[in-house]
C-alpha positions as CSV (number, residue, x, y, z in Angstrom):
1,X,50.0,-29.5,-29.9
2,X,49.3,-26.1,-31.5
3,X,50.4,-23.3,-29.3
4,X,49.3,-20.4,-31.5
5,X,46.9,-17.9,-29.9
6,X,43.2,-18.4,-30.3
7,X,41.4,-15.7,-32.4
8,X,38.9,-13.7,-30.4
9,X,36.0,-12.0,-32.1
10,X,35.8,-8.3,-31.3
11,X,32.0,-8.4,-31.3
12,X,31.7,-11.1,-28.6
13,X,32.9,-8.9,-25.7
14,X,30.6,-6.1,-26.8
15,X,27.6,-8.4,-26.9
16,X,28.5,-9.7,-23.4
17,X,28.9,-6.2,-22.1
18,X,25.6,-5.2,-23.6
19,X,23.9,-8.3,-22.1
20,X,25.4,-7.4,-18.7
21,X,24.1,-3.9,-19.0
22,X,20.7,-5.1,-20.0
23,X,20.5,-7.4,-17.0
24,X,21.6,-4.7,-14.6
25,X,19.2,-2.2,-16.2
26,X,16.2,-4.5,-15.9
27,X,17.0,-5.4,-12.3
28,X,17.5,-1.8,-11.2
29,X,14.2,-0.9,-12.8
30,X,12.5,-3.9,-11.1
31,X,13.9,-3.0,-7.6
32,X,12.8,0.7,-8.0
33,X,9.3,-0.4,-9.1
34,X,9.1,-2.9,-6.3
35,X,9.9,-0.3,-3.6
36,X,7.4,2.1,-5.1
37,X,4.7,-0.6,-5.3
38,X,5.1,-1.6,-1.7
39,X,5.2,2.0,-0.5
40,X,1.9,2.7,-2.4
41,X,0.2,-0.2,-0.6
42,X,0.2,-2.9,-3.2
43,X,-2.6,-4.4,-5.4
44,X,-5.4,-2.0,-6.0
45,X,-3.4,1.0,-4.8
46,X,-0.3,0.8,-7.0
47,X,0.1,0.0,-10.7
48,X,1.9,-3.2,-11.6
49,X,2.7,-2.4,-15.2
50,X,6.3,-1.2,-14.5
51,X,7.1,-4.4,-12.7
52,X,5.3,-6.6,-15.3
53,X,7.5,-5.0,-18.0
54,X,10.6,-6.5,-16.3
55,X,9.1,-10.1,-16.3
56,X,9.2,-12.9,-18.8
57,X,5.7,-14.4,-19.3
58,X,6.9,-17.7,-17.7
59,X,8.8,-16.1,-14.8
60,X,9.0,-18.2,-11.6
61,X,9.9,-17.0,-8.1
62,X,10.8,-19.4,-5.3
63,X,10.3,-17.8,-1.8
64,X,11.3,-19.5,1.5
65,X,8.2,-21.5,2.6
66,X,8.5,-20.3,6.2
67,X,7.7,-16.7,5.2
68,X,4.2,-15.3,5.2
69,X,4.6,-14.8,1.4
70,X,6.5,-18.0,0.9
71,X,5.9,-20.5,-1.9
72,X,6.4,-20.7,-5.6
73,X,4.9,-17.9,-7.7
74,X,4.4,-18.4,-11.5
75,X,4.1,-15.8,-14.3
76,X,3.6,-12.1,-14.0
77,X,0.2,-12.7,-12.3
78,X,1.8,-14.8,-9.7
79,X,4.5,-12.2,-9.1
80,X,1.7,-9.6,-8.8
81,X,0.1,-11.8,-6.1
82,X,3.4,-12.2,-4.4
83,X,3.9,-8.4,-4.5
84,X,0.4,-7.9,-3.0
85,X,1.4,-10.3,-0.1
86,X,4.7,-8.4,0.4
87,X,2.9,-5.1,0.5
88,X,0.4,-6.4,3.0
89,X,3.4,-7.4,5.2
90,X,5.6,-4.4,4.7
91,X,4.8,-0.7,4.4
92,X,8.2,0.3,3.1
93,X,11.3,-1.1,1.6
94,X,14.5,0.9,1.4
95,X,17.6,-0.5,-0.3
96,X,20.7,0.5,1.6
97,X,23.2,-1.5,-0.5
98,X,23.0,-3.5,-3.7
99,X,25.8,-5.5,-5.3
100,X,25.4,-7.2,-8.6
101,X,27.5,-10.1,-10.0
102,X,26.7,-11.0,-13.6
103,X,27.7,-14.3,-15.1
104,X,26.0,-14.9,-18.5
105,X,22.2,-15.1,-17.8
106,X,22.7,-15.4,-14.1
107,X,22.9,-12.5,-11.7
108,X,23.7,-12.7,-8.0
109,X,22.4,-9.7,-6.1
110,X,23.2,-8.9,-2.5
111,X,20.4,-6.6,-1.2
112,X,20.9,-5.1,2.2
113,X,17.8,-3.2,3.1
114,X,15.5,-1.7,5.7
115,X,11.9,-2.8,5.8
116,X,9.1,-1.5,8.0
117,X,6.3,-3.9,9.0
118,X,2.8,-2.7,8.2
119,X,1.0,-4.4,11.2
120,X,3.6,-3.9,13.9
121,X,5.5,-0.8,12.7
122,X,8.8,-2.7,13.5
123,X,11.8,-1.9,11.4
124,X,14.1,-4.7,10.2
125,X,17.5,-4.2,8.7
126,X,18.5,-7.4,6.9
127,X,20.1,-8.9,3.8
128,X,18.7,-11.1,1.0
129,X,21.0,-12.8,-1.5
130,X,19.2,-13.5,-4.8
131,X,20.0,-15.7,-7.8
132,X,18.2,-14.2,-10.7
133,X,18.1,-15.4,-14.3
134,X,17.7,-12.7,-17.0
135,X,17.2,-13.6,-20.7
136,X,16.6,-11.2,-23.5
137,X,16.2,-8.3,-21.0
138,X,13.5,-10.0,-18.9
139,X,13.6,-11.8,-15.5
140,X,12.8,-15.5,-15.9
141,X,13.6,-16.9,-12.5
142,X,14.2,-15.6,-9.0
143,X,15.6,-17.5,-6.0
144,X,15.9,-15.2,-2.9
145,X,17.9,-16.4,0.1
146,X,17.2,-14.6,3.4
147,X,19.9,-14.0,5.9
148,X,17.4,-14.5,8.8
149,X,13.8,-15.6,8.2
150,X,13.2,-15.8,11.9
151,X,13.9,-12.0,12.2
152,X,11.5,-11.4,9.3
153,X,8.7,-13.4,11.1
154,X,9.4,-11.6,14.4
155,X,9.2,-8.2,12.8
156,X,5.9,-9.0,11.1
157,X,4.0,-10.6,14.1
158,X,2.5,-8.9,17.1
159,X,3.7,-10.3,20.4
């Protein structure tokens, strides 16, 4: 058994660091654009170009089916329709904390935020964990996991 050390290429860690930086940069840009889009009122009131610039042409988002904007959303057009549904539901989205863990193309993001419902005016402070795939600087897949979908539904619906 050969116990000699394995050679490590100097360029591999730099490439990995650059890929991590690219993933974080595109996600930070996406989240800022998402908050601005929702605050502006969504489709027809806000531009989608900045968000679209973060998305791969074949991006897919999987939202919890029990949410008013639940389902599977395909392509930038599908994400735009999702964002329109989100901005119908919420009038503001403020990120209170974001933590990013990058492992290759996969990024886990803990988003703790405050949302205000458009129809009820109720405020909800909650967390959403997301598994996001980023390839070549573009988001290809998003899997959000809500801490409490019942609290989301309660904030959105009039009693």
